[in-house]
C-alpha positions as CSV (number, residue, x, y, z in Angstrom):
1,M,43.4,49.3,7.3
2,E,44.8,46.1,5.9
3,Y,46.0,48.2,2.8
4,L,47.9,50.4,5.3
5,L,49.2,47.5,7.0
6,A,50.5,45.5,4.2
7,G,52.0,48.6,2.6
8,S,54.0,49.5,5.9
9,L,54.8,45.4,6.5
10,G,56.6,45.8,2.6
11,G,58.1,49.0,3.4
12,L,59.6,47.5,6.7
13,V,60.8,44.4,5.0
14,A,62.5,46.6,2.2
15,F,64.2,48.7,5.1
16,L,65.2,45.9,6.7
17,F,66.9,44.4,3.8
18,A,68.3,47.7,2.9
19,L,70.0,48.2,6.3
20,P,73.4,46.8,5.2
21,A,73.4,49.3,2.3
22,I,72.7,51.9,4.9
23,L,75.1,50.7,7.2
24,L,77.6,50.8,4.9
25,E,76.8,54.1,3.3
26,F,77.1,55.6,6.7
27,T,80.4,53.8,7.8
28,Q,82.6,54.4,4.5
29,K,84.3,57.7,3.6
30,T,83.2,58.1,0.5
31,S,79.8,57.0,-1.4
32,M,79.6,53.5,-2.1
33,K,79.7,52.4,-5.8
34,N,77.2,49.2,-5.9
35,M,75.0,49.1,-2.8
36,P,73.7,45.6,-1.8
37,I,69.9,45.0,-2.9
38,V,69.2,48.4,-3.5
39,V,69.4,49.7,-7.4
40,D,71.8,52.6,-7.5
41,V,69.8,55.2,-9.4
42,K,72.3,57.3,-11.1
43,T,69.9,59.5,-13.4
44,M,66.1,60.5,-12.5
45,F,64.4,62.3,-15.4
46,G,67.3,62.7,-17.5
47,R,69.3,64.4,-14.8
48,K,72.7,63.0,-13.6
49,L,72.7,62.7,-9.7
50,E,74.8,63.5,-7.2
51,P,76.7,60.5,-5.2
52,R,74.7,61.4,-1.8
53,E,71.2,62.0,-3.8
54,V,72.2,58.6,-5.5
55,F,71.8,56.7,-2.2
56,G,68.8,58.8,-1.2
57,V,66.7,58.2,-4.2
58,A,67.9,54.5,-4.3
59,I,66.4,53.9,-0.6
60,L,63.5,56.1,-1.3
61,L,62.8,53.8,-4.5
62,H,63.5,50.8,-3.0
63,I,61.1,51.5,0.2
64,V,58.0,53.0,-2.0
65,L,58.2,50.0,-4.5
66,A,58.1,47.7,-1.7
67,F,55.3,49.8,0.1
68,L,53.4,49.4,-3.3
69,F,54.0,45.8,-3.1
70,G,52.0,45.6,-0.5
71,I,49.2,47.7,-1.1
72,V,48.7,46.0,-4.6
73,Y,49.4,42.3,-3.2
74,I,45.9,43.0,-0.7
75,V,44.2,44.4,-4.0
76,F,45.0,41.3,-5.4
77,V,43.7,38.9,-2.3
78,K,40.4,41.3,-2.2
79,R,39.5,41.0,-5.8
80,G,40.5,37.3,-6.2
81,W,43.1,37.7,-8.8
82,L,45.3,35.1,-7.5
83,F,44.5,33.1,-10.3
84,I,47.4,30.5,-10.4
85,T,47.4,29.8,-6.7
86,N,44.3,30.8,-5.4
87,A,45.8,30.7,-1.9
88,P,45.9,34.3,-0.3
89,Y,49.3,34.8,2.0
90,S,50.7,31.7,0.8
91,A,54.5,31.6,-0.3
92,W,53.8,30.3,-3.5
93,S,51.4,33.2,-4.4
94,L,53.7,35.8,-3.3
95,F,56.5,34.2,-5.2
96,F,53.6,34.4,-8.6
97,Y,53.1,38.0,-7.5
98,A,56.9,39.2,-7.1
99,I,57.4,38.0,-10.7
100,G,54.5,39.9,-11.5
101,A,55.7,42.8,-10.0
102,W,59.3,42.4,-11.4
103,L,57.6,42.8,-14.6
104,V,55.7,45.6,-14.0
105,V,58.5,47.7,-12.4
106,G,60.6,46.4,-15.4
107,N,58.2,47.6,-18.2
108,L,56.3,50.3,-16.7
109,I,58.2,52.4,-13.7
110,F,61.9,52.1,-14.8
111,P,61.1,53.3,-18.1
112,A,58.7,56.0,-16.8
113,L,61.6,57.4,-14.3
114,G,63.8,57.1,-17.4
115,M,66.1,54.3,-16.2
116,G,65.2,52.2,-19.4
117,W,63.6,48.6,-19.5
118,F,64.4,47.0,-16.6
119,G,66.8,49.8,-15.3
120,R,69.3,48.7,-18.3
121,K,70.4,52.6,-18.3
122,E,71.6,52.0,-14.5
123,G,73.5,48.5,-15.1
124,K,73.4,45.7,-16.7
125,Q,72.6,43.4,-13.6
126,V,70.0,45.8,-12.6
127,W,67.1,43.3,-13.7
128,L,68.4,40.5,-11.5
129,E,68.8,43.2,-8.6
130,I,65.0,44.0,-8.6
131,L,64.4,40.5,-9.3
132,A,66.2,39.3,-6.1
133,S,64.6,42.5,-4.2
134,M,60.9,41.3,-5.1
135,F,61.5,37.8,-4.0
136,L,63.1,39.2,-0.8
137,I,60.2,41.3,-0.1
138,G,57.5,38.5,-0.8
139,L,59.5,36.3,1.2
140,G,59.9,38.9,4.1
141,L,56.1,40.0,3.6
142,W,54.9,35.9,3.9
143,G,57.1,35.6,7.0
144,L,55.3,38.7,8.6
145,V,51.8,37.6,7.5
146,Q,52.6,34.2,9.1
147,F,54.0,35.5,12.5
148,F,51.3,38.4,12.8
149,Q,48.3,37.6,11.3
150,P,45.6,40.0,12.5
151,F,42.1,38.8,12.0
152,Y,41.4,41.4,9.2
153,F,43.9,39.8,7.1
154,V,41.9,36.6,6.9
155,D,39.9,36.3,3.7
């Protein structure tokens, strides 16, 4: 149950941080060229995406990555793999976990999607956008866990 909860909280945090991009997309007459926090995915598996597809894929990728961020964090907590801090659900453990998640996304997921190492094919600052996004998701997840910590989140 805690896996689903952590994944859902991660997805919720990502959605909340993506709200400015979503609102700007729907209030402007043309598609945005550079959405805040969300990586503009212009190509997927070698196919160039249309402007509306860019928005949809970018938001979907952002939320899915955050959902996985939450689930995998719980795996690390349950297995005792927080070797740097040994403090589950702490701000520092989520900080170091966010750095690790950024490395995994940049070195494995983005190249697998055809976006290059750290999304370099999508833009020169994508690595920084993803790093900021991972830190914000970690911070949001930490805040939600502090605010709403069910009894089964206690290790």
